[in-house]
N, C-alpha and C positions, 0 to 999 in steps of 0.2 A: 051580487058579490062575486068578484073574480077569484078563481083559484090559482091564477098564475103567480108564481113566486118571483121576486126580484132576481135578476141575474147577478149572483154574488161575485162572479169572476169579473164581469164588466157591466156594472150598473149603468143604466141609461138616464141621462139628464136632459131635460128640455128647459131652455132659458129664454124668457121673454124680457125685452128691454123697453122701458118707457122713459121719455124725457130727452135730454140734450145729448150732444156728442160726448160729453164727459161720461154719461151713463153707458153709452155704446162702448167707449174705451174701457170702462170698468168691467163690463160684461166680458170683454175679450180677456181681461185679467182673470176673472172668475173662471172662464173656460179653461185657461191655462192651468190654474190651480187644480181644478177638478180632473183635467186630463192627466196631470202628473200623478194623481191619486188613483188612476185606473178607470175613471169614468169615460163613457163614450156618449156621443150626441144622439139623442132620440129625434125622430122625424116629427113627432107631435106629442101632445099630452097623453094620447091614448097608448103610446108605446113607451112611455117614460116610467122609470122607477122613482125619479125625483123631478119635481116641477118647481122652478125658481122664477120669481118675478123681481126684476131689478127696477126700482121705482124712483120717481121724481116727486119732490114736495114743494117745488117753486110756486106752483099755482094750484088753486083749489080744483080746477078742472082735471088736472093730472091725477090728483088723488081720487076723484070720482071715477075715472076710468079704471083705476086699479081696484077700487072697491067693487065695481061691477064685475071685473074679471074674477075677483075672489069669490063672489057669489056663484059664478059659474063653476069654479073649481071645487066649491063645497059639494056640488053634486058628484063630481069625480071622486072626492074623498069618501062620500057615502057608499058609492058602488065599489070602490077599491081602497079600503082603509089602509092597505100596506104602502100606498104611494106617499112619499114624503113631500110636503109642500112647504116652500120657504119664501119669505119676503125679505128682499135685500135692499140696500141703498138708503136714499135720503128719507123716504117715507117711513121706513122701519126706524130710522134714527129719530125722526121728528115727532112721531105720534104713535109710538108703539103701544101705549096703554089703550088708547081708543081702538086701535087696530085689533088688538087681541080680544077686546070685547065683541067686536063685529065679526071676527074670524078666529074663533077659539080653536078651530081645527088645525091652525098653523103648527108645523113641526119645528121650523127654524125661522128665527128673526135675527138678521145680521146687518149691522151698520157698515158704512163704507170703509172703515178701518179694520174690519174683522174677516176679510175674505180668505186670508191664509188659513183660518181655522175651519173653513166650511166643511172639508171632509170629516174632521173630527166632530163638528156639530151635527152633521147629517147622521153620522154613525151613532151618536149618543142620544139623539132625539127619541123619546119614547112616550110614556103617558104624559109627561110634562114637556113643553117645547124647550128647545135649546136656544137661548137668547144671548147675544153678545153685541151690544151697541156702544161699547166704550170707544171714545175718541183717543187716538194715539198720535201725538205730535211727531213721533219718529217714523211713522209708517208712510212709505212712499211706493212700495212694491217695485223699487228700482231694479231689483235682481230678478224679477219675473218678466220674461218676454211674453207679451200678450199673444193670444191666438187671433191673428188677423185673417179676415176673409180675403177673397181675391179683389182685383181692381187696381186701377192705376193710382188711387189715392189712399193714404192711410192716416189715421189720427193717432197722435202720440201725446200722452200726458206729460207736460213739462213741469207742472206744479199742481199741488193739491191744496184745497182749503182756501180761506179768504180772511183777511184782517180788516176789511172795510166797514163791516157792520152797518150797511145802509138800513134805514129804518124799516123798509118793507121786506127785507130779504132774510130767509132762513138759512142760507148757505153756511155762514160761520158756525151755526149751531148744529147743522147736519153733517158738515164735512170738516169741521175743525179749522184750525189756524193754518196760515200759509206754510207750505214746505216745498222747497224746490228740489227737483231731481238732479243729482250730480251730473255735470256736463258729460263726463266720461260714459255714464250709463246711457244718456240720450244719444251720444254719438254711436255707441255700440248698437243700440236698438234701431236707429235710422239706417246705419250701415247694413244691418241684416235685412231691413225692408228693401233697400236699394238692390241688394243681391237677389231678392225675390222678384224684382221687376217693378217695384213701386217707383213711380216718377214724381209724385207730389206728396209732401207731408204737411199735415196741419197740426201745429203745436197747440195743445189745449191747456186751459187753466181757467178757474173762475175769474181771476184777474191776471191773465197770463203774462202781461207785460210788467207785473210786479216781480217777475222772476229775478232772483239773485242767489248765486251760490259762490261764496267767497268774493272774489273780485269780478266775477262774471255776471254782468247784468244782461237784460234781455237783448239789447242790441248786439252785444258781443256774442251771445248764444246764437243768434240768427246767422252771424258771419261764420261761426264755427260749423253749423249745420250745412252751410253752403259749400264747404270744402269737400263734402262727401260725394264721391263720383257716383253717377247714376241718378242722383236726385236733381231734378230739373226745376222744380217749383216748390216754394216754401210759403205757407200761409199760417195764420194763427188766429185763435179766438178763445175767449172774448176779452179784449183789453178794457182797461178803465181809463177814462180821460186823464185822471190825475197822474197816472203812471206812464203816459205817452211822452217819454223823455226825448231830448235832442239826440241821444244815443240811438234810440229806436228809429226816429225819423231819418237819421243819417244812414242807418243800415238799410232802410227801405229805399232810400234815394240812390245809394251807391252799389248795392249788391243786386245784380240782375236776377238772381234766382228768387229773391223775395218779391212776391207779386204786388202790383200796385192796387191793393185792395185793403181797406181798413174799416173794421167795424168799430164804431165810436158811439156807445150808448149815451143818449142825452137824457132820457126818461121824462123830462118836462122842460118846457121853454120858459117857465116862470121861476124867477129867483126865489120867490117866497116858498114855492113848493119844493124846489131843489134843496133849500135849507131844511125844510121839514123832513125831507127824505134823507138828509145827512149825506148828500152826495159828494161834498168836498170841493165844489167848483161853482162858479157863477156862469150865467149865460155869456157875459163878456169874455170870461176866460175860455170858455168852450169855443166861442167863435174865433178867438185869437188862435187857438190851437188848430182849428180847421184851416184858417188862412195860412198858417205856417206849414201844415201838411201839404196843402195844395200848391204852395209856392215851391216846396222842395221836391215834390213828386208829381210832375205833370201827368194828367190823365188818370189820377187815382180815383177809384170808385169808393165812395163812403156810404156805409149803411149804418143803421142805428136801431136802438130799442126805445120804445115809448110806452109809458103806463098812463092810462087815463083814469080819472076818478079817485086819485089818492085822497086821503083824508084832508078836508079843507079846500079842495080844488073848486074854484068858482069859474063862471063862464069867462071871466077876464084872464084867468090862468090858462084855461084851455085855448083861448085866442092867442095867447103868447106862444103856446106850443105850435099852433098852426103857422104862426108868423116865423118861428125859427125853422120850421120845416121848409117853408118857401125860401128863406134866406140861404140856407145851406144847400138845398136841392139834393136830397138824398137819392142815391140810386135804388135803394130798397130800404124797407123798415119792417121790424117785427113789433106789432102793436097789440097791447093787451089791456083788458079791464083789470083794475086793481082788485085783489082779493085779500082780505085780512088773514094773516097767517099767525097762528099761535106761536109764542116764544119770540116773535120779533119785537123790536123796540116800538113799532107803531101799533102793536096789538091793543094796547090799553086805550088808544085813541078811538078805536071803533071805526065805523064806516059811515061817513057823513054824506056821501054822494049816492043818490038813488040808482038802482039798476037801470031804470029808464034813462036817466041822464048819462050814465056810463055808456050804455048801448048807443045812444044818439051820438055821443062824441066819438066813439070808436068808429061808427059807420062813416062819419065825416072825415076822420083821419085816413081811413082806408081809401076812400074815394080820392082824397087829395094825393096820397102817395101813388095810387094807380096812375093818376094824371101825370105826376112828375116822372115816374118810372118810364112811362111811354115816351114822354118828351126826351128824356135822357137817352133812351135806346134809339129813338128815331134820329137823334143827332149823330149816331154812329154810322148811319147809312152811307155807303161809299167808301168807308174806311176799311183798312185791312188789319187783321189780328192773327196772331199765332194761337191756334186752338189745340189743346191737349185732348185727344179723342178718348172718350170713355166707353163707347160702344154704340149699338144700334139705338136710334131714336125711338121713343115710345110710339110715335105715329109716323106714318109715311114709309112705304116699302122702299128699301134701299137707302134710307136716310140714316145718317149717323149724328151723334151729338157729342159735345165736349164743352170745355170751359175756356173762355178768353182769359188773359191775364187778370182782368177785372172781375173774374168769377161770374161772368154772364154766360148763360146757356146759348151756345151756337149750334144751329141745326143745318146740315147741308147734305147733298147727295154724295155718298161715299164713292170715291174712285176705286178702281181695282187695286187690291193690295193694301188699302187703308185699313188699319186695325187699331184696337184699343192700345193706348200707350204711344201712338204716333203723334207727332206735332205737325199740324197742317196749317198753312197760311190760307186764310179765307177772306173774302170780301163780303161785307154786309149789304144785302140787297133790300131787305125790309125788316121791320121790327114790330113786336108787340110789347106790352109792358113787362113781359116775362121772358122773352127769348128773342134771339136774332136769327133771321133766316138768311143763309149765306150761300155762296158758291166758292169753289176752290179758286184761289187767286192764281 
C-alpha cells in the first residue's frame, strides 16, 4: 500500500491509446480537456494519479489487448487504491456491462462523446464508478484545440460518427451518427498547426468523404484547407467508396497539395458477400470508381481494407476477392479475419467460417499483397519523388526517412543540413515491399 497522496495542485494523468488514428486524435482532445482542468502528464503508470485507457472495439483482438492491460492495472489498484483508473472510447461504449464485470475496480467509464466531463467524472468517482456513455449528436469538440505532439504530420478530426451501418461494424453504435466539424473551426485548427511547423495534415473520419457542412462537401473542404499557408500536403482517411464523388476526385486531380493517395476499402471481392455486409456497392461499381480515379489522377496509390471469413463466405467468394486484388493491383492493404461483434447487424448470423479457414485465407491474402506491393514498388526504381523528411531512419546510421506523395516510405542518406520538415527530391535505387531505398537526386 502506497502512502503517497495524489498531488491535488497538479494531478498526474497517464493516457494509453489503442486502435486507429481516430483514437489517437481523441486522446489528444482528452489531453487538452484535462490540461485545461489542471492535470499534468505522468511519465508512466507508476507516477500517475489517474490512468486512462482510450480503447477500440472494431475487432475482438483489440478488446483482448485492453482486457489484458486491465488485468495488469488491477495489481496497481491493489497496491495503490487511491489511483483512479478509467476506460474511455469505443470499448467503453460498446461493452460496458461485460467490462465492469471483468474490471469492477474501474473508477471512470466514458464514451467518445463524454470527454468534456472527464475532470468532473474523475473528481466524483468514489465507491461507485462514474459512468457516462451517452451518445450526443451535437458533440464535435470543435472548440477544443487538441494537444498535438511534435512532428511534421498532424491528424485532424473532420467528422465524427458514421451513418453507413455496415453489417459487421460497431462504429455507428460506439461513435454515433455523422457530424461534420464546421469548416471555420477546421481552418482555425489547421492554421494553428501550420504556425507550429506542421507540414502535412491528415483529415480523419470513419467515412471522412461523407463530410458535409451546409454547402461545403468534402471536395470543397480539401480546397479550403489547401489555401492555408505553410501546409504543404493534405491526406485523409478513411473514405467510403460510395462517397467518393466527382467533387472529391476533381479536388485530388487539380489541387497539388492533396496527395495522390487514396484508401478505398473493398472488404470483399464477392457481390454476394458485399450485399450481406451491406456495403452499398457492387464489384462492378467499385472497379468503375477505381478506373475513374486512376484516369483523373495519374500515379495515384490505392490501398484497401479486406475482411476474410465473413458469415457465409465460401471458397468461391474468397477467390473472387483474390481476383479483384490482382485486377486493381493495390499498393498496400489492411487485411483481417472477421470477428463477430455484439450489437452489429451481423451478430445474429453468427460465425459460419472456421478459424482454420479464416487463417488459411488470410495467410494467402497477405502473401498475395506482399507480392503485389513488391512489384509496384520495384516499378518505381529510377523514378524521382519529392520526399517530406520525417527524421532519422530506424536503421542505418546517417539515414533519414520520409514519405513520397504516394505515402511510401523512402529511406536515403541525409545530406548535411537535411532535417525533419524539409522536402527533398530523391531517386529510387531499389525497393522492398515496404520501403524505397533512394539517393538524393
